[in-house]
C-alpha positions in Angstrom: 18.2 -4.6 -30.9 16.6 -1.4 -30.5 14.0 -2.1 -33.7 12.9 -5.4 -31.3 12.3 -3.3 -28.3 10.5 -0.6 -30.9 8.1 -3.2 -32.2 8.0 -4.8 -28.6 7.0 -2.3 -26.3 3.6 -1.1 -27.5 2.9 -4.6 -27.3 3.7 -5.7 -24.3 2.0 -1.7 -23.0 -0.9 -2.8 -23.8 -1.1 -6.2 -22.0 -0.4 -4.7 -18.4 -2.8 -3.3 -15.9 -3.6 0.4 -15.8 -2.1 0.3 -12.4 1.2 -1.5 -13.7 1.2 1.5 -16.9 0.3 4.3 -13.9 3.7 2.9 -12.0 6.1 3.5 -14.7 4.5 6.7 -16.0 5.0 7.9 -12.0 9.0 6.5 -11.8 9.4 7.8 -15.4 8.5 11.3 -14.4 6.6 11.8 -10.5 4.7 15.0 -11.8 2.4 12.8 -13.9 0.6 12.4 -10.6 1.7 14.7 -7.7 -1.5 14.7 -5.5 -1.2 10.4 -5.2 1.5 8.3 -6.5 4.4 11.4 -7.2 4.0 12.3 -4.1 6.5 10.2 -2.0 9.6 10.9 -4.5 9.0 14.4 -5.0 8.7 14.8 -1.0 12.1 12.9 -1.2 13.4 15.3 -2.9 12.5 18.2 -1.0 13.5 17.0 1.6 17.5 15.9 0.5 17.6 18.7 -2.1 16.5 21.1 1.2 19.8 19.6 2.9 21.8 21.2 1.6 25.9 20.5 2.6 25.3 21.0 6.0 21.9 20.3 6.4 19.3 22.0 9.2 20.3 20.1 12.1 19.3 17.5 13.9 15.6 17.3 14.5 14.9 20.3 12.5 14.0 19.1 9.2 11.0 20.8 8.2 9.7 17.4 6.0 9.7 14.7 8.8 8.4 17.2 11.6 5.3 18.9 9.2 4.7 15.4 8.3 4.7 16.1 4.7 7.7 13.1 4.4 5.7 10.1 4.2 7.0 6.8 5.8 9.6 8.9 7.2 10.7 6.8 9.6 11.1 3.8 7.7 11.0 3.5 3.9 12.3 7.1 3.5 13.8 7.8 6.3 17.3 8.3 4.4 15.6 11.3 3.1 15.1 12.5 6.6 19.2 12.3 7.1 20.2 14.2 3.3 17.2 16.5 4.7 19.3 17.2 8.9 22.9 16.1 8.3 22.5 17.4 4.6 24.9 16.2 1.7 28.3 15.5 4.1 26.0 13.2 6.4 24.3 11.6 3.8 28.0 10.9 2.5 29.2 9.0 5.4 26.5 6.7 5.6 26.7 6.0 1.9 30.8 6.0 3.4 29.7 3.3 6.1 27.8 1.6 4.3 30.3 1.1 2.0 33.0 0.1 4.3 30.4 -2.7 6.3 30.1 -4.4 2.1 33.7 -4.0 1.3 34.5 -5.9 4.9 31.8 -8.4 4.3 33.5 -9.2 1.0 36.9 -9.4 2.8 35.1 -12.1 5.7 33.7 -13.8 2.5 37.5 -14.1 0.9 38.9 -15.7 3.5 36.4 -17.9 5.1 37.7 -21.5 5.8 34.7 -23.1 4.1 33.1 -21.8 1.4 29.9 -22.6 2.3 31.3 -20.1 4.9 32.4 -17.8 1.5 29.1 -18.3 0.0 27.3 -17.9 2.5 28.8 -14.4 3.9 28.7 -13.4 0.1 25.1 -14.3 -0.2 24.6 -12.3 3.2 25.8 -9.0 1.6 24.5 -8.9 -1.1 21.9 -9.0 0.0 22.5 -6.2 2.1 23.5 -4.2 0.0 21.3 -4.9 -2.3 18.7 -3.0 0.0 21.1 -0.4 1.4 21.3 0.5 -2.8 17.5 -0.1 -3.5 16.0 2.1 -0.4 19.0 5.2 -1.7 18.4 4.7 -5.2 13.7 5.1 -3.9 14.5 7.9 -2.4 16.5 9.9 -4.7 14.4 8.9 -7.8 16.5 6.8 -9.4 14.3 3.6 -8.6 10.1 2.8 -8.3 9.2 3.3 -4.8 9.4 -0.3 -2.8 8.9 -0.4 0.9 12.6 -1.6 1.6 13.3 -0.3 4.8 16.7 0.9 4.9 19.6 -1.3 6.8 20.1 -0.9 10.3 18.8 2.7 10.4 15.0 2.3 9.5 12.7 1.7 12.0 11.2 -2.1 12.3 10.7 -5.0 13.4 11.5 -8.2 10.8 13.9 -6.4 8.4 15.8 -4.6 11.7 16.3 -8.8 13.6 17.1 -9.8 10.0 19.3 -7.7 9.1 21.1 -8.9 13.0 20.8 -12.2 12.2 22.7 -11.0 9.0 25.6 -9.3 10.8 26.0 -11.7 13.4 26.3 -14.7 10.7 28.7 -12.4 9.5 31.0 -12.1 12.3 29.9 -15.7 12.7 31.8 -16.2 9.7 35.1 -14.3 10.7 35.9 -15.4 13.5 36.3 -19.2 12.3 
């Protein structure tokens, strides 16, 4: 299989548009384009790293305050959490999300109807996907996609959709 991928990779690479090639290169190494495409990820990693173990304190983050961190209220809110609350605060956010996801799957297992169970699994999986993509994006493990962090990021449509998802989960839990 490695030989197959080794033969196909250059062929697929040549078929990609230049902006697609650049996006892949920046995902692998953000330093390739520090001032444009890689800027978001680099500033996000600086913000998270500068928080240390306990953080700089609530509303004391320099990356956020000096506007080095773009989209800090939506896509990169986890970076702000990492800078202001540090590793402990970031870990607490991850634990709270894990609790939400596990409880959602428990609701799905205890649902009375198959439809309710499948709906709950779908809702929780969608939440889990958005959480994982956003957190991995802010630490540089996934490409920047523009997905807000559920229930924390500022945003109209995403917040409404997340509230509807949680409401539907509560409905399944009550019945």
